[in-house]
KEFI-422299 format. One record per residue (C-alpha): x, y, z. Coordinates in steps of 0.001 Angstrom, whole numbers, plus 500000, padded with zeros to 6 digits. Example, Ala and Ser with C-alpha at 12.3 -4.5 7.8 and 13.67 -1.06 7.14 Angstrom:
512300495500507800513670498940507140
***
This chain:
130641288276811418132456291133809564136372290755808851137861293520810897141218294680811995142751296634814495144655299770813668148113299631813064149191302506814309147643301609817552148954299093817786152306299376816708152820302848818790152519301745822507151651306110823666150311308668823041147266310518824252144870308340826304141385310108827135138144309654828620136987310524825288139843309435823324141430305978822664143732303745824946146454301608823101144675298331821874146965295787823468149716297274825801152572294719826873154676295322829750157418297339828845159130297648832377160837295212834858162274291782834778163541289182836975166264286690838199166879283094840281164809280458842284160752280624842468159868283080845614157261281253847285155329284675848445155399285671845038153657282261843895151190282754846392150522286777845257149903285137842116147451282388843387145805284447845606144162286558842839142965283166841138139722283890842554136814285018840423139122285060837043137538284864833923140737284155832022141617280649834246143702277868832550140922276342831148139804279477829285143547279845828070143569276239826691140303276956824818141477280289823404144330278607822498142470275968820714140317278456819438143329280469817141144526276888815834141195276038814613140862279234812364144017280242811706145229280437808015148039278453808147148916276858811766146891273882812237148025272758816079149930274071818968152617272113818290156686272232819565157599274922816779154758277191817867155126276068821306159104277334821118157904280548819466155474281259822558158391280349825313160613283446823672157334285814822853156332285195826473159730286520827943160154288819825459156824290733826381157376290868829821161005292212829656161489293819826204164815295330826798166024292357828908166983294208832277165278291656834244165757288015833738169456286416833299170430283981831211170437281396833690166819282227834167165352281760830651167410278341830727165979277292833841162568276765832025164428275661828694162912272206829518159235273074829162160224274875825677158929273060823389156197271457825687153452274711826230151231273026823855151327269861825074150951271183829370148224273655828236146383271027826593146655269320829982144747272500831735148402273237833808149378276727833596152330276179836014155024277461833651152949280907832861152213280936837148156394279992837805157663282763835296155346285679836441156378285087840288160343285129839060159577288343837530157921289709840600160868288658842166163523290177839651161365293342839711161479293803843540165105293113843738165708295843840765164359298387843546168017297865844989169795298183841691167819300929841194168629302868844778172479302004844503172710303326840848170683307056842070172910307115845376175100309781843595174912311850840349175893310053837100179266311053835709177570312861832224181212313623831321182264310030830949182044308915827105180120305690827685177578304136825518174484302618825938172667299805822711169491301178821011168923297990819433167005295198821032167829292612818705171295293235819655170771292971823582171156289408824980170071288503828004172441289294831342175483286660831915174948287955835773173801290023838784177043292253838060175872292201834379172436293517835148173553296038837546175661297667835059172786297815832558170489299547835006173448301861835989173404303176832310170011303153831727169245305751835046171934307460833684170073307948829906166948308383832034168454311012834075170323313078831057166585313237829317165284314616832365168490316581833246167841318733830260164681320230831704165018319853835523168570321374835901168668319814839384169913316231839770167705315864843265164672316344841421165886314209839235166250311341841261163202311673843146161332311583839752163288308562838353162819306625842089158758307481841506158784306264838157160365303302839057158072302811842286154883303069840184156280300772838057156823297849840213153661298918841924151435298135838606152858295091837621152475293893840852149317294305840798148261292396837932145772289522838079145831286359837492143612287296833914146432289950832929148883287294833636147404284843831119146347287305828758149918288064827989150989284475827572147906284251825652148961287355823458152598285814823359150949282725821463149460284949819531152310286490818033154075283155817702151058282260814674151436285359812732152396289107813541148819290465813491146963287761815787145951288722819222143610288059822618141799291006823740141066291578827231137128292854827438138975296172827978141077296076825139138202294839823053135877298334824240139007300146822769139043298062819476135594299082818966136155302675819970138861302693817001136396301341814593133540303436815286135408306816815696133218307483819006132713306716822893130992307775825629132589309995827762133541313475829397135420314211825838138862314968827802142231313410826380144486312706829812148202311718830123150003310697833319152607312940834894154224311838838108150845309680839464148900312552838835146254311880835805146302315459833762143810316899831310145889317912828552143477318729826161139311319150826026137649317583822625135820319764820891131940319400821308132383316820824367130901317441827453133657319113829274134108321741826687130589322208826721130248322458830668133115325066830989135009323927833790137057321064833244140693322885832360143591321994830485146336321365833652144122319746836085145046317090838150142275314753838578142767312493842016139781311159842964136755309967840549133116309407841440131876306755838424128392307028839625128242303395840685126980304048844390130123303859845657131797307127846137135177308319845268137851306106844458141209307383844849143240307767841237146312309253842602149253306416841116146582304175839308147260303311836050145706305853833647143798302815831521141987301965834530141287305849835813140032305975831722137385303303832437136211304899835485135656308352834015133721306459831224130326305020831211126917305349829673125354307760827459123339310401830288124905308851833664126943311239835814130676311524836492132063313211839375135449314739839050137942315541842231140828317862840754143617319926842159144723323224840461145936326622841211144487329625841771145182333372840673147638333528843584149565330346842716147706328159845477146671324663845122142751323793845718140429321108845038137720321588842676134827319065842344133268318966838937130194316795837732129811316439834352127112314519832450128856311295829930128029312046826495128578310317823061132123311458822177132872311827818229136950311911817433137215314309815080140468314404814544140365310706812822137522310839810251138319312030806816138595315440806188139797317976802537141262320557801915142378322624798916145916323857797329146860325799794664149757324114792616150633326251789504147446327825788994145477324968789886143295324018792371144358320339793848142341318578796542143607316539799185141539313977801645143379313127804024141646309609805747143833308497808479142075304839808888139008302887807135136364303085810201132607302787810443130555302930813054128621299227813532126161299140815947124707302421813694124972300458810512123422297542811944120807299828813221119299300682810026119935304260810786120990306023807603123052308475809673125880306475810654129527307437810785132006305482807902135129306270805926133705305574802999130764308011803155132694310378804518135215310369801698132043310883799479131198313926801677134563315495801200134639314190797366131484316587796725132800319454798113135757319224796499134012318928793083131937321877793935134945323916794609136337323587791072139388321188791827141538320214788925142634316705790727142621314631794372145117313764796215144334311170798903146772310986801450146844307604803252150385308342805004148978307691808451146714305096807552147375301846809040144138300192807597140728299597808973137434297601807702137651295631804840134389296730803594134417300349803989137810299811801480135751298186798904133445300932798988135649303506799182137816302084796062133938302058793779133918305840794557137035305867792056136096302736789606133174301259788185132492298017789645135266295545789097136959293616791330138736294816794448140645292263796389140810288766796252141120286755799180142711283206800117141064281336802943143126278412805055141663275966802449143285277432799273139756278887797921139742282278796863137019284631797080136662287932794857135400290908797233133806293422794092132437297255793691128993296447792350127977299404792872127158301011789088128683304942788986131440306919790214132074309924792634134744310895790735136375310370787470138831312890787264142951313183787511144022311204790977147264310416793107147268308375796556150110309459798822151515306425800438154068305730803627155761302814804980152859303376807611150468302624805662148840299261806015146044296546804656143176298201803935145280300954802868147316298822800854144350297251798815143028300617798115146311301852796747147100298277794981144024298351794027144073301978791921147631300859790510146410297769789556143543299807787288145383302449786514143019304810788091145917306989790163149476307521790298150975306391793534153564308216795137155251309209798620157528306706800335158661303462797765156703301318799069153960300969801976153732298567805248153378295124803291150357293634805446148406291143803543146438289522805641143015289407807317142174289316810507138279288348812494137509288778815753135289286604817930133879287977821001134423285512824046130959285001825844130694286705828968130513284878832694129387286187835966127865289167834950130039290222832081128840291128828556132138289564827223135333287942828383137481289336825674137939288531822085140011286610819719141552288239816815143059285574814379144899286032810972142396283838808505143196284466805200145859286535803000144625289134800309145496289423796627145609292654794218142792292148791317146015291392789272146873288306791473149991290423792904150052290220796626151157293015798947152532291009801568156004291805803043156624293752799765153983296504800225152587298414797073155651300160795482155056303684794790155108305114791296157048308318792028159257308566795408159100311499796960162592312071799581161408311684802944163320311293806266160836308205806880162195306238804333164810305372806229163327303742809089163173299955809539159077299878809443157543296929807217156029293932807795158963292064807185160830293520810206158032291352812563158417287727813461156763284959812067155283286910808923153488284762806368155440284498803184154846286842799665152972284421797190150737285638794238147409284081792796145955284380789460144258287651788410140780287624788843139105286517785694137444289717785538139601292264786355140517294815782844143032297560784124141645301137782929144524302201781448148159301787781467150597304047783032154063302649781360154804305343779305153452308353782069155498307080784822158720307490783689158057311111782680156744311732786104159722310715787841162235312569785310159724315979786101159977314977790114163414314271790325164721317547788353162115319841790703163341317630793932166672318869793054166219322521792472163925322826795485166080324014798525163832322577800967164455319285800044168346319722800686167189319731804545165659316314803563168645314886802116170301316266804931168226314500807386168564311654805693172045311387805316172158311835809075169139309119809759171148306488808227174491307171809918172436306807812965170533303609812194173733301849811162175337303154814840173154302008817430174947302893820053174107306175821967176548308579823773175631309021827538178112311759827440175875315170827300178103317250825048178414314441822281174548313546822524172477314867819794169560316929819813167333314332818224168527310327819096167080306950819313164995305926822501167483303246823979165672299809823270166064299099827206163996301687828127161420300783830617157902302737830530155829302760834343153101303807832128153110303214828185150935306741827265152275308546829895153321312220829658152743312717826362150281315161824403149727317619821776151459320502821672149400324124822025149625325617818291150538322791816084149326321865812696148851318183813659145182318765813034145056320637809600144941318533805921147692320775804424150369322066806522152738324607805255156282322758805988155209319324804292157132319438801252155880316209800691152676316928800326152943319733798059155338317597796029152563314942795240150465317903794021152822319133791636153286315332790158149644315286789788149551318463787969152333317110785803150114314032785202147153316284784267149522318365781769151085314925780082147431313752780090145949317182778332143452316417775641142908313042776415140228311108777797142252309031779976141011309849783173137560309699782333135887306191782841
***
């Protein structure tokens, strides 16, 4: 099986657009609801009743846990240490904001803290069901706290604060502590809504509906869902990137890598219980048909399975998406609410034929900018993707990042560019093979990455194809969001001296490799999910590691994102930084040792003289102060326009209510306001001038 890695952005950003023609978040842990005292038998019965027909049984949980430790790079058994980690992660997954469980609830389960491996090994999952039953009980009890907090309009003139850093939030000491948390949390949410609603009655109604929907969503979770949450808590106790995929999560994993799916081609969000069309995807079935419109509210879906319409009002968005998707050339019928020209709301029925949807916004694209009279090409690559099905079929015309980048390089060369900037700022990783192939576009043979498995053996993955697509001046633009495969590419370019690394001071720092192993399906299912497990660590051709430390920039460009605490080291249970010997055939192409100091000096002088960067420095200073002060004011006139979101803020439906603004520049390769990209071009032109007349760029 090919080594694969899910997108770092998808795993860390639970939100954004969800689509019937776009990817849902790959794994969504509960971000809402939390819980109380003694076990309620009614809640336990509720969980037990869902067990019938379950595929993720307790025996399956045991088997999947064994799969993880059988394959993991460094963990060999579900021992007391891993058990203790899993215990903490399970409660964190259920109650990340610590708004439901009390400290005594956690303490009440401490007897099992170091025994979870033993219990699961005996096929005993009572701990899981007991914790979730208490969780549901606390959810029900929260309704009273919410009702009391919303009974009267909050005093927005009172200067009080709410903590935004989850690491500083302890479990509530008692019910009164919990009540106070809810009061402040709801006041914060009300403040956000009042900025647009300007009406307390409407704001209260929206908040009540939001939390009612959230309680409904979590009370409907099946035994499979609950066991899946536990398995992911266990996986996260091994390292930050191991995970268990439910079958629907596995489907989204495939979408993320192939950049295509079968659906109608519509980006959806959820607002007040309604599934709303945010945008139509170019070339999709809905856009070609022309009847579905932005703003339409989908209230019922007939997926074409012979069972007629399913009411989707108040349904979880991911479930709506699954109803709309299906096999190519099959029919799906939508019932939508829409206002007519008179402002009257009417119901419209639209039948569409599902088709392949290509997610063009996530593929490699290029453009040209002029810097000091020179044409500089820019290639934006959001991920290292590949259509696995297409590649296995033998059809040469399948989508892949290396193939698309090669296409863009050819286009840029035809336009006579003097240099190329490869923009990896949004690239969270992807397929390792694609990364190696793309590296081969810029170097002529040689090791790209070394991989060390759980036994300590080291293998080298080399670019073996003779010839290169581009030999000219190159800069690689990075950020703290550049992770995994993008770090392999940037690290190789730096080791070989093939390109100048510019942008944030470093990349994310993920140097581990995951393998995704499908679990054979049961009861007529194609699959019972998949295990994504960390099987090895990767190292650069030089033997250096990107783990924790990332790839350091040769020239740092000021950017407010520099202040963000985004790195592998911020996660729990990361694998440590280590080094190995250089690959025996590794030979640097050139040494930029004397070039880099001159590039830094020129860039610093230019940045200092550029008025636009003055605003960046001001924003950086402001962000640093906000980061140091994690308490957010709940007084309206004192609240900054841009503020961090409290760690405790619950999300009734992750991914809901977000969208892409009309007329935004998000889809462009080169944005006028992107002064960092412009400076990257300036640095590349500096390197061309400093190396003028030399052959260093040609290999």
